[in-house]
N, C-alpha and C positions, 0 to 999 in steps of 0.2 A: 497523646494519641486519641483519635476520634472514637466515640462510642458507637457510631454508625459508619458504614463503609462510605468511602469517597466515590460518588457516582461520576463516571466519565462517559460521555457520549462519543461514539466512534462511527466512522464511515471509511470506505476505500474508494479509490479511483484507479482505473487501468488494470483491473483484475481480469485476466483471461485464462485463469487456471494455470496449467503447466505450459501453455504456449508462450514462449518467451522471445521468439524471433519470427518475423513475418506476420505479426498480428496487427492490431489496430493501434497499439500504443507501445512506446519504447520504455516507459517508466511506470512503475507501480507505486502508489502512494497510499498511506494509511494515516488517518488523523484522529486524535482524541481531543476533546475540549472539556474544560471544567467550568460549566456554567449552570446556574439554576434554571428552572423552567421559566421563571419570570425574566431573568437576564437574557436568555436565549430568545424569548418571544419579543423582548424589546429590541434585540439585535435585528431580528427579521423585519420588524416594523420600520426601523431606521433604514435598513437596506432598501425596503420597498419605497420609502419616502424619497430616498436619494436617487434610486434608479428610475422610478416612475414609469414602469412598464405595465401594460394591461394584462400581462401573463397571469394566469391563475396560480401557477407554481413557479417560484423563482429557483434558478439553478446557477451553478458557477459560471456557465457561459454568459449569463447576463453581466456579471462583473468583468468578464474578460473582453467585452466589447470596447473598442477604442474610445467611444463616446463616454464610457463610464470609468475611464482611467483614474480619475480623482477619487471615485468611490472605492476602487480597488486599493489604492494607496492608503486611504483612510482605514479600510477594513484590516489591512495587514500592519499598519503603522502603530506607533506607540500610544495613540489616542483611540485606537480601534477597540472593538468589544472582545477580541480574543487574545490580544497581546499579553504575554506573560501567563496565559491560561490555556495554552494549547501546545500540542506536540505533534510533529509530523515525521513519519518514517518513510524514507525514499529508497527505492531499489531500481538501479540501472539493470534492466532485464538481461541485456546481452552480457553484462559483467557477471551477473549471477550465473548465467549459463556457462561462461568461460571458466569461472571458479570451480563449478562442479565437474567440468570436463578435466581440468587439471588434477582435481582430487582423485578422479577415477583412472585417468590415462597417464598421469605423471606430468611434471612441470615442463618437460621439454616439448610437448606437443604444441603445435602452432594453431590456435583457434581462429581460422579464417571463417568468413560467413558461411561458406558451403559446408564446412565441417560442423560448425555450430548448428546449422539447420538440420543436418543429419543426426546429430547428437540429440537435439530436441525431439526429433521424430522418434528416435529409438526409445527414449525414455517415456514417451507418451503412448507408444504402441502397446496395445493390450494383447495382441496376437503376435507371438514371437516369430511367426512365419511371415509377418508383414515385410514387404520389400524394403521398407525403410531400415529394417534391422541389418540386412545385408549391406546396404549402402554405407552405413556408418562403419561397420567393421572392416569393410574394404578400404576405407580411408584411414582408420585409426590403428589397424592391426588386429587381426583375428586370433585372439588367444583365449584359452579357457579361463584364465584369471580375469581378463577384461570382461568377458561375457558374464562371469559370476558377479562382478562388481556392478555391472549395468543392471542385471536382474534385481539385485538388492536395492539399488537406487530407484529402480522403477517401482518396486513394491512400496518403498518408503515415501513415494511422491515428493522427492526432495526439491522439485522445481517450483511448486506453487508457493509464492511468497506470503499468502494471506495468513496462514496459521502462525508462522514466525513473527509476522508483524503484530498480530494480536498479542502473542506472548510477550513481545518486547513492550507493547503498550502497558500491559499489566506490570511488568518489571519496572518500567519508568515511573509510573504513577504510584507505585507502592514502595519506592526507594526510601521514603521517610518512615517506613514501618507501618503505614496505614493499609488497611484492607480496601480493595477496590472492587466496585461493582460496575460492570460494563453494560451500557445500553447501546446496542449495536444495530446498525441497519441490517435488514434481513439478508441472510446468506444461506440459500438453500443447499449449497455444497458442504456446509459444515454440519456433519452428522457422523455417527459412529465413532471410530477411533480418533478422527480429527477433532471432533467436538470434545471427546473425553480428554484428549491431550490438553485442550484449553481449560476445561473445567478443573483439572487437577493441578493447574499452575499455582505455585506458591504466591500468596498475596491476593489471590482472587476470591472474593466473597460470593460472586455469582455473575451470571451473564444473562441478559434478556435481549432477544432479537425482536425488533419492531419495524413497522412500516414507517419510514422516515417522515411521511406526511402527518403522522400522529404525534410526533415529538419534536418541538422546535430546537432542542439541543442537538439532535441528530441532523436536522436541517442545517444548523450552523456548522457542524462538522463536515457536512456535504459541501458547503460553500468553500470551506478552507481546503479540504483535500482536493477538490476539483481545480482550484486555482494553483495550488502547490504543484500538482502533477504537471499542469500545463507550463508553468514557469520553469520547472525542472527539465521538462522535455525540450523546451526551446533552448535552454542553456546547453543541454546535451548535444543537440543538433547544430550548434554553432550560431543560433539565432537569439541568444540570451539578451535579456534586458537588464542592464546593470542595476538600475534602481529597484526593479521588482525582485531580482535575485537577492539584493541586499536586504530588502524588507522581509523576504522569506527566511533568510538565514537564521534568525533567532529561534525559529520554530523547529528547525531540522535537527533530528536526533543525531548525535555524534556516532551512533552505531549503525546509521544508514549505510547501505551499500552504494555509496555515492562519493563523488570527489568534487 
């Protein structure tokens, strides 16, 4: 076992808090990479050399451009800088929402888009007199038991996948018994009880939130998580690329809410 914690750099893509339907993205992704500062810096230098863009800051969308397809395949492929040294956790947002609906209202309820949207609204509503509250119960059945379950789920913020994803990253990287120290892109929403839940996670030695521009390891995680979310989202919407989906597969956590 290591005498010092294993440092893992992390970033997310597609986070919209508890909004899981009708937002900008259909997939949430979280990635962790195990690279030293020098290795990550070399990775960024090589990406810049291959992409040859005048942009000051490189992001995943540079890799996703058609003209850079070969660079993307190299980055994800077996000769790339993160192969065998990275982990991606994916969440199909609509599926997460449907699972939570079934958990609260029972397995027989049919989660069509209208009902899911109303359910999402009622769990996000901070005012219980919000019209969205009545809309959901009118469709799902207005019982005291269901209202109590919804109130409990609302208070627990069960819909935001960010904290579960970070906890899973700690669990994954500490499976060998090693303590893990996370270097994560800044997340202003992580405070109070949510941050305490992360900090008390078994296997976590500590967590530091940084501006990704100051740490090449987090920038490498940003590249990976951005392309992973886009590849997964294309596949989810029936526009999947067989080669890219295959290249991403070794990175994807088996515990992902994904199929």
